[in-house]
C-alpha positions as CSV (number, residue, x, y, z in Angstrom):
1,X,-95.0,-9.2,-2.5
2,X,-97.3,-10.3,-5.3
3,X,-96.6,-13.9,-4.6
4,X,-97.6,-13.5,-1.0
5,X,-100.7,-11.6,-1.9
6,X,-101.7,-14.3,-4.4
7,X,-101.2,-17.0,-1.7
8,X,-103.5,-15.1,0.7
9,X,-106.1,-14.7,-2.0
10,X,-105.9,-18.5,-2.7
11,X,-106.3,-19.3,1.0
12,X,-109.2,-17.0,1.4
13,X,-110.9,-18.2,-1.8
14,X,-110.6,-21.8,-0.7
15,X,-111.9,-20.9,2.8
16,X,-114.8,-19.0,1.4
17,X,-115.7,-21.8,-1.0
18,X,-115.8,-24.4,1.9
19,X,-117.8,-21.9,4.0
20,X,-120.4,-21.5,1.2
21,X,-120.8,-25.3,1.0
22,X,-121.8,-25.3,4.7
23,X,-118.5,-26.7,6.1
24,X,-116.8,-24.4,8.6
25,X,-113.0,-24.7,9.2
26,X,-111.2,-22.1,11.3
27,X,-109.1,-19.8,9.2
28,X,-106.3,-19.9,11.8
29,X,-105.5,-23.4,13.1
30,X,-104.0,-24.1,16.5
31,X,-100.9,-25.6,15.0
32,X,-100.2,-22.6,12.7
33,X,-99.9,-20.1,15.6
34,X,-96.9,-19.3,17.7
35,X,-95.3,-22.3,19.4
36,X,-94.6,-20.7,22.7
37,X,-98.2,-19.8,23.5
38,X,-101.1,-21.6,25.2
39,X,-103.3,-23.1,22.5
40,X,-106.3,-25.4,23.0
41,X,-108.4,-27.9,21.0
42,X,-111.9,-28.3,22.3
43,X,-114.5,-30.8,21.1
44,X,-117.7,-28.9,21.0
45,X,-120.8,-30.6,22.5
46,X,-123.4,-28.9,20.4
47,X,-121.5,-28.4,17.2
48,X,-119.8,-31.8,17.2
49,X,-116.6,-30.4,15.7
50,X,-113.2,-29.5,17.1
51,X,-112.7,-25.8,18.0
52,X,-109.3,-24.1,17.7
53,X,-108.7,-21.6,20.5
54,X,-105.5,-19.5,20.5
55,X,-105.7,-18.3,24.2
56,X,-107.1,-19.3,27.6
57,X,-109.7,-16.5,27.3
58,X,-111.0,-17.8,24.0
59,X,-111.3,-21.3,25.5
60,X,-113.2,-20.0,28.5
61,X,-115.6,-18.1,26.3
62,X,-116.1,-21.2,24.0
63,X,-117.0,-23.3,27.0
64,X,-119.5,-20.7,28.2
65,X,-121.0,-20.4,24.8
66,X,-121.3,-24.2,24.5
67,X,-123.1,-24.4,27.8
68,X,-125.7,-21.7,27.1
69,X,-129.1,-23.2,26.1
70,X,-129.7,-20.6,23.3
71,X,-126.5,-21.4,21.5
72,X,-126.8,-23.6,18.5
73,X,-123.3,-23.2,17.1
74,X,-120.4,-20.8,17.3
75,X,-117.5,-20.0,15.1
76,X,-114.0,-19.2,16.3
77,X,-111.2,-17.4,14.3
78,X,-113.7,-15.8,12.0
79,X,-112.0,-13.1,9.9
80,X,-113.6,-9.6,10.0
81,X,-113.3,-7.6,6.8
82,X,-112.8,-3.9,7.6
């Protein structure tokens, strides 16, 4: 169990380091999810980067967010610390 926890700490630390440098990468990638589900890659118009959506609902919301005039950028698969 300690090995898995250390691995998670390493992944989160690397992710937070890249986020602090201004480079956002989704924590959960499309290819790391379950293989039998519907997953989508979407090239954002405003952000200029590829968004990783794990469901049809996320993709629809991403397209709506991208089309809103007040949206500058949006981040998918952002972990919430509770």
